[in-house]
N, C-alpha and C positions, 0 to 999 in steps of 0.2 A: 585366609591362607597367607603365609608370610614366606617371601622368597628372599634369600640373602646371597648376594654376589660379592666376592672378594676381589678387589683390584690389586693384583701383585705388582703392577707397574710402579707403584709409589712405594717409597721406603716405609712409610707409616702403615701401609696395607689398609687403605681406607675401606670402609664397609658402606656399600649402598643398599638401602632397604627399599624394596618395592612392595607396596600393599595393594592387594586386589580388592576393589570395591564390589558392591552388589550390582548385578546387571539390571537393566531396565525391566526385563521380564519378572525378575524376582521381586522388585519393588511393586510392580503392578499387581502381582499375585497377593502380596501382603495387603495392599489397599483393598482389593476385592474381598479378601477374607474379613478385614476389619469392617468394611461396609455391610457385609452380610450379618455379622454379629450385631452390629449397631441396629440394623433393621429389626431384629428380633427383640433385643434388650431395650433399645431406645423407645420403641413403640409401647412396650408394656409399662415402662416408667411413666410416660406421659399419661397413659390411660389410668394408672393408679392414682396419680395426682389429681386427675380430673373427676374422680369419683367422690371428691369432697363436695358437700353441698355448697352452692353459691349463696353467700350471705353479704350484707352490707359491709361487715368488717373484714372480709377476706376477698372481696371481688378483685381489687387490683393485684393482689399476690397470686391468685389463681390464674388470672389472665397473663401475668408475666411468665408463669410456669409453661405456658403453651409454646413460647418461643420468642424470637426476636421481633420487635415492633416493625412496622405499625400493626396494631391490633384494634379492631373496631367491634364492639359488642353492643347489641341492641335487643331489648325485649319489647315486643309490640303486639298489637291486636286488641280488639274491644275487651277481651277478657285477660289480656296480658299473658297469653298462652303460647305465643310464637317467639322465637328468638333467631337471631343471626349473629354469627361469629365469623369475622373476616380476619385472616392473617395474610398480609401482603396481597390483598384482593382475592384471596382464595377462601372459599367457604369451608369451614371446619365444623364437623359434627361433634357435639358434646353430649354426654349422658348425665351430667350433673343434675341433681335435684335443685331446683331454684327455691331457696328458702328466704325470700324477700317479700315483705308485705306490699306488693306493688300498688295496690289500690289505695293505700294509706300514705303515700309519699307526696311531700311538697318540696320543690326544688328552689333553691336560692343561689344567685351568683351576682357578681358585680357587673353592672352595665358599663357602657363606654365612658360614662361620666364618673365612674368610681362609686356609684351608689348601689347598695344591696337591694336586689329586686327579686320577686318571685317570678319563675318562668316555667314554661311548658316546652317539651321537645317538639320539634317540627314533625308533622305526620310523615309516614312512610308509604310510598306507593309500591304496591306489589301486584303484578298482573292486572293492571287497570283498576285496582281497588285501593282506596286510600285507607290506611290503618293508623290509629293513634299509636304513639310511641310512649311506653311506660317508663323506660329506663334506657339511657345510652351512655356508654363509657368508652373512652379512647385512650390508647397508649401510643404516643407518637414516636417517630424515628429517633428522636434525641432522648427517649426514655421518660419524658414528661407525660403526665396523664390529665384527664379531664379534671377540672377543678370547680367544685360547687359545694353547697351545704344542703344536706337532705334532712328534712323533718319527717319523723314518723308520727303521723297525726294522733294515733291512739295513745301513745306513750309520752308524747311531747319531748322526745329525745332528738338530738341533732347530731348527724354524722358530718364531719368536715373532711372533704377530699381535697388535700393540698396538691398543688401542681407538680411538685418535684419529689419523687422517691420516698415518700413517708407513708406510713400506715394511716388508715382512716382513724380519726379521733372522735370520741363520743363526748357531747356536751349537754348540759341541762337547759341551756337557753341559746336563742339565736345570737344574742349580743356577745356571749362568751365565744361562740364559734367564729363570729365576725371579727372580734378583737384578735383572736389567735391567727386568723388568716391575714389580717392587716399587718401583723407583726412579722410575718414572713417576708423574705426578700422576693423581688421580681413579681410584685403584685401591682395591679393597675393604680391603686391608691398611693402607693409608695414611690412610683416612678416619677 
């Protein structure tokens, strides 16, 4: 609404314009409506993206689609049949098919001395029962993620998970993956 007042006291007949803004109630009403629409649309968008099967080459991307970090993903159990997905320490249910050959994976990373070593994840304790961990992947608050090389035993292919914002890369040898990781900045060997 535009209200115009003319001031006849001045020879130039100055015009003052007063604009009426939105009231607090109107603004709150708009926020409530936007929130309701987002709850319907936003939830369906996330569910749609989570219906993609989890694979070694898309794991970081799918986890980033869930929302803002920190995100912690773990597959565990003697048959690698259980999973845990935490976002900001809140458990999230996912319905994705997990299409990762979990029993055939060997993990490598640099130790504190900068040497490439095979490693196993620490066991997970659930309800007074200790379970082996088959795969663990984290996305940290700063956007970085877990960094290691994964060998698929049956195919002798190596996936490189770089620490900063890049897609996993596939290599034919451990040495090639190691060399690529060493050439990246912010790596223990290059510091």
